[in-house]
C-alpha positions as a LaTeX table, in Angstrom:
\begin{tabular}{lrrr}
\hline
Residue & $x$ (\AA) & $y$ (\AA) & $z$ (\AA) \\
\hline
Unk1 & 76.50 & 174.83 & 45.63 \\
Unk2 & 74.64 & 171.87 & 45.36 \\
Unk3 & 71.16 & 170.73 & 46.93 \\
Unk4 & 71.59 & 174.05 & 49.02 \\
Unk5 & 74.72 & 172.69 & 50.75 \\
Unk6 & 78.50 & 175.02 & 49.56 \\
Unk7 & 81.08 & 172.46 & 49.15 \\
Unk8 & 84.93 & 173.44 & 49.27 \\
Unk9 & 87.76 & 171.40 & 49.91 \\
Unk10 & 90.87 & 172.19 & 51.28 \\
Unk11 & 93.31 & 172.48 & 48.17 \\
Unk12 & 89.92 & 175.27 & 47.10 \\
Unk13 & 89.85 & 177.05 & 50.82 \\
Unk14 & 93.49 & 177.45 & 50.79 \\
Unk15 & 93.58 & 179.17 & 47.50 \\
Unk16 & 90.90 & 181.75 & 48.39 \\
Unk17 & 91.91 & 185.11 & 49.57 \\
Unk18 & 90.74 & 185.68 & 53.55 \\
Unk19 & 87.83 & 188.33 & 51.89 \\
Unk20 & 86.22 & 185.67 & 50.27 \\
Unk21 & 86.81 & 183.25 & 53.19 \\
Unk22 & 85.09 & 185.19 & 55.46 \\
Unk23 & 81.96 & 185.73 & 53.11 \\
Unk24 & 82.26 & 181.89 & 52.89 \\
Unk25 & 81.45 & 181.41 & 56.42 \\
Unk26 & 79.30 & 184.16 & 57.08 \\
Unk27 & 76.31 & 182.31 & 53.91 \\
Unk28 & 77.48 & 179.02 & 55.92 \\
Unk29 & 76.10 & 180.27 & 58.91 \\
Unk30 & 73.26 & 181.92 & 57.47 \\
Unk31 & 71.78 & 178.48 & 56.19 \\
Unk32 & 72.83 & 176.72 & 58.83 \\
Unk33 & 70.81 & 179.55 & 60.88 \\
Unk34 & 67.86 & 179.37 & 58.64 \\
Unk35 & 67.43 & 175.52 & 58.57 \\
Unk36 & 67.72 & 175.35 & 62.46 \\
Unk37 & 64.96 & 177.73 & 62.60 \\
Unk38 & 62.53 & 175.17 & 60.47 \\
Unk39 & 63.60 & 172.37 & 62.36 \\
Unk40 & 62.77 & 174.06 & 65.66 \\
Unk41 & 59.10 & 174.97 & 64.00 \\
Unk42 & 58.64 & 171.19 & 63.55 \\
Unk43 & 60.28 & 169.94 & 66.96 \\
Unk44 & 57.19 & 172.24 & 68.75 \\
Unk45 & 54.74 & 171.19 & 66.32 \\
Unk46 & 56.09 & 167.78 & 67.30 \\
Unk47 & 56.47 & 168.16 & 70.66 \\
Unk48 & 52.72 & 169.57 & 71.04 \\
Unk49 & 50.96 & 166.55 & 69.18 \\
Unk50 & 52.66 & 164.23 & 70.89 \\
Unk51 & 51.85 & 165.82 & 74.27 \\
Unk52 & 47.72 & 166.38 & 73.18 \\
Unk53 & 47.85 & 162.59 & 72.04 \\
Unk54 & 50.10 & 161.59 & 75.11 \\
Unk55 & 47.33 & 163.73 & 77.62 \\
Unk56 & 44.32 & 162.15 & 75.65 \\
Unk57 & 45.87 & 158.99 & 76.23 \\
Unk58 & 46.77 & 159.60 & 80.11 \\
Unk59 & 42.91 & 161.03 & 80.80 \\
Unk60 & 41.50 & 158.40 & 78.78 \\
Unk61 & 43.26 & 155.92 & 81.28 \\
Unk62 & 45.04 & 154.20 & 78.23 \\
Unk63 & 47.63 & 151.52 & 79.49 \\
Unk64 & 50.08 & 150.50 & 76.64 \\
Unk65 & 51.97 & 147.62 & 78.47 \\
\hline
\end{tabular}
């Protein structure tokens, strides 16, 4: 595993038994889920911040163009 990413090439994948492949897929999905949760939290925080700033500017009647 390198930087949190599991890299398996085609040759290694073909040599794996089905049970090991299933665990690799499961672990990959769990890792992706954890990363998406972090991204979703950042997305919400940045959306809130942008909305607050945009709302404040609109309330003040600021024109950018």
